[in-house]
N, C-alpha and C positions, 0 to 999 in steps of 0.2 A: 095279805096275798102269799100265796104258798107257790114258789118257783123252782126249777131245777137247781141241784148243785152248780152246774156249769154256769148258769145264769147269775145265779148268787155269788159264785168266785168274780165272775166279770164285775159286777155291780161292785164287789168289795173291792176293787182296785182302781176304782174311781175316784179322785182326791173330794175330799168334803170340800163343800162351799163353791163347787163348781158349777159353771155353766155348760149343759152337755146336748151333743148331736149324736144320737143314737141312730147310724147308718143300717140300714136293712132290720128296722126294728122288729118286725114282725106284729106282735101281739103288744107291743110298747112295754112288756114285764118290766124289763131293765129300769127304764126312766120312773116308771110309775115306783116300783120298789124304792127306787132313790127319793123318790120324792115324799113316801110316805113315813120313809125313815128321816128326812128332815137334814138330809144330807147335801142337797143340790138347790139350787136358786132358780133354775129354769131349765127347760129341757127342749129340744125339736126331735121330735119322731119320724125318721124318715123313711120311706121303703119306694120299689121300683114297682110294686104292684098294689092296685087299688082294692084288691081283697083283704088283703093283709092290713093295709092302711084304715081299711073300713072298720076291722075289728078292733085295732088299736085305739081308733077314736070311740069306740063304745067304752072300752075299758076305761079309758082316761075320763071318759065322761062320767061313767060307774062311780069312779072314787073323788071325782068332782074336782079335777087336774085341770080341767080345761084353759082355765086363765094360765098355767103356768106349763102345761105341756103342749105343745103347737104342732100337729101333724103335718106333713109334706110330702106329697109325690115327687120322687127324685131317684133319679138313676145315679145310684153311689152318691157323690159329693156336686152332681153336676147343679141342683137348686140350692146347694149351701153358700151362705154368702160370707165372706171374708170378716172373722170378727163376732160373729155369731155365736160363737161358744170358744170355751178353753179345754174343755175336753172332748174329743171327739172318739167313740164307741163305734168298732166294726167286729162283728161276732157271726160265726153261725155259716160262713162260706167258706169256700175252698181258698187255699194260699194264692194260686192264680188270679183269681176274680178279687180277693185281697189287693193284691199287689196292682191290679188293674186301675181299682177306685183308688189308692194312694198314689200312685201314679197321675190319674186324670184330675186329682185335687190338687196338684203341685200350683203354688202361688196362692192358695187358699189358708196357708196353715199360719199365718201371720197372728198372732196371740195365743195360739193353742198351745199349751202347758204340756199336754197329753196325749196319746194315743193308745187307747185301750185296744187290745185286738185279739181277737180268739179262732184263729183259722181252722178249718175242721182237717185239712191236708196240707200238705205241702208248706210244713210252715217255714222251712230252710229260704224258701222265696222269701218270702216277709222278712225275716231276718236280716237277709242279703240287702233289702230293698233299703231298710230301717239304717244300714251301716252306711250304704253309698248316698243316701240323702239327708245326710246330717241328723239322725235319730239316735239315741244311744238307750239300748234297752236296760233300765234300770230295774226291773223286778218280774220273775217269770215262776209261774209254776205249774204243774202238771196235775190231772186228774182222771180218774176212768169213773164213764156215767154209761150204765145199759149196755156194757162189754166193750165202749169206745173210748179211746184216749183222746184229750184234750189239753190243749195248753192255752195258757191266758197270758198276755204280755203288755207291761206298761213302759211305753219308752218315753222318752223326754228329749227335749232338743239337745243336741251336744254331740263331740265325736266319741265312737265306739274304739276301744281299745282293739289292737291287731288280734285277731281271734284264729282258731286252726280250724281246717276244714271239721274236723269232728264238732267244734263248738258252734260252727254255722249251722251245721246240720241238726244237732241235738240240743242248741242254748248252751252257751257259756253260763249262764246263772244257774241253769238245773244241773250242770255239771260241777260247778265248784261248790255246790251246796249237796251233792251228792243224793238228789233227789230220790225218795224211795219209789215212787211210781213210776220215773224214765228208767231204773234199774231194772224194772220188771216188763217194759215195754223193752228193752236192748235185750234183755237174756231171751226174751220171747222172738225177737227177731232173727239174733242169732240162731236159735233153734231153725227156724224155718226157713233160713238162707241155707245152711248145713242140708236139711231136709230136700230143699229144690236142687240144690247140687248135685248131690248125689243122684238124682233123677237124670239131669242132664247128663251128667257123665255116662250112664248106663244106656242113654238114647245115642250118645257121640258113638260109643262102643258099637253099637248096631248100625252104626253109619247112616242115620236118620238126619235130615237138614245142616250138613255139619259147620257150614259157616255162621248159619242162625246161631244154631248151640253154642258154638263158642264164643260167639259175640256176648250173649248172655251170660256164659258161665264168667266171660272177663268184667261184667258189670255188675254180676252179683259177687265175685270175689272182690272187686273194689270194695263195695257197700259192705262186706263183712270186713273187711280191714277200718273202713270208718266205726262200725260197731265195736270193734274189738280196742280201737284206739278210745273210744268212750268209755268202754269198761275199766280201763287203766285207772282213770278218775278218782274210781272206787276202791282201788287199792292203795292210795297217795296217804 
């Protein structure tokens, strides 16, 4: 089975010998790939929508894996029962939705050894949730696919060390390893913020919506400081 680089990276973060619950499974590509590689023992393929779940079932049956990958209609972890998996995968959703799913699942993580997470936006919300809820980010990577940046996280139970604002925002693991894709992203962010700030300051001189523009300039200036703080890691 051929899957995207993003999904292949997500799959690579799952520990060998795991039982997996893939939340928002869509076509069930991740659990099927892991099973075909002989890396997991069983899996739950869960999705909130019946359409994707039906397609997941078709793919699972196509590879004759119905006895080891079970499909289940579920809004996040709602239909997941405590102890059914030791590896939980949540990928392809926004950071706010990922955070909501993780919060709704509190009380069900007994026996879970790892969370494999790949939020498509607002990754800082997920990092913050993990740190506040007794999970430590053990591994993290970043990749570009079809012009979009993706982050993949492996978190395990444990206390996270104290982190800076920049590390919360951009990932302490990525910054410590001076990840080249993050560097590319940071430089692009810096350039974009500078461009917007110049435009806003021109509007301010013209007297347009002064209070709104000043607030926006303040927000972007703060964001720029975070970017520059993160870039300092690459100079160490």
